[in-house]
N, C-alpha and C positions, 0 to 999 in steps of 0.2 A: 829523789824527785822521778819520774818515770821520765825514761830517752823523749817519748813523742812532748811532754810538757818544756823540756832542756831544749829540742829542736824549734818549738814554738816561740816557745821565749827569746830565743836566741836569735830569730829571725825577727821578731818584735822587735828586739832591741836594734838592730840596725837599721830598719827602716825609720826606726824613731829616731835615729841618729840623723839618719839620709834628711828626713824633715828640719827639726833641732840647727843642724850648719846652714840653711836657707835663711835663716831668721841671726846664729850666734855673728855677734860685731859687725852687726845690719841695724843697730839704733831699733830694737823690737818694741811694739808697744808692751806700757807695764802699767799695771794698777795694782793698789795695795788691798789686800784682802780684808784688813783690817786689826785690831788687836794686836796679837805677839803672830798672828799669819803669817806676815811677809808680804811679797810680792809675788804676783803669778802674772807671767808675760802673756803675746798671744803663740806665743813658740810653746806654752807649757799644756796652751788650750788646744793646738792643732796636735801636739803628739800625743796630749789624753785621749784625743777624738780617734786617732788611727789607733791607737793603743786597745781600749774599749770595744771597738768594732772589728778589729782583727781579731784577738783573743776570744770574745765571747762568739762570734761568728765559729770560730772553733771549736769552744767547749762551751755552749748554750747553758749546759747542767752547774758550771760553773757562777759562784757571787764576783763580787765586782768592788773592792775597795780602793778609793785612788783618793791622794791628795785635793786632786783639783771636779772633783764629783761631789756631791752632795750626798751624803751615808743615808741609806736608808735601812730598812729589816730586814728586808727580803734576804740579804748576804748568810743570815743567822740561822737560816733553815735549810741551808746546802751546807757538805760535808767539807765541799774544797773552793775555796775562794781567791782572787786574783788580786794581790796585795801592790799597790803602781804608786809610783812616785814619778810623774813626766818626766822633769827636769830637778832632779836632786840639784841641789845648790844653786838656786834660781838669780840669787846674787851675784853667784861667780859668774854665772851666764850671761847676765846683764853688765857687768864690769868687762867683759871679754874676756874674763880670766877661763883657762885652762883644768880648773878645779869642780867641773861639774857631770853628772853621769845621770844616768836612767834606771832606776830602779824597779825591778821587775821580782816579783816571786810569787809564789804558790804555798796556799796554806793549807794544812789540811787537818781536819778535826780528829 
């Protein structure tokens, strides 16, 4: 991964942490995504919105794939894609456990 992407992802992950901690152990709103997809919280959505804006603003030529954003074929037309799970471990997050994280990756074709 190029250093410029690593620096961007590191900065974005820190900001994601600041946002998530505003909701953690504070009874965030939770919705069931249905089927086997599990829960999503208002924290997931807030982190997702920030990450999408920040990362695509910095790299508009990259595609986007996130657990909390509807997928579309646009990402298939580019060589580089951000792959994100805004809060990996949503059930743990909701339970107030310390076993959740932000998963951010860059995939190159």
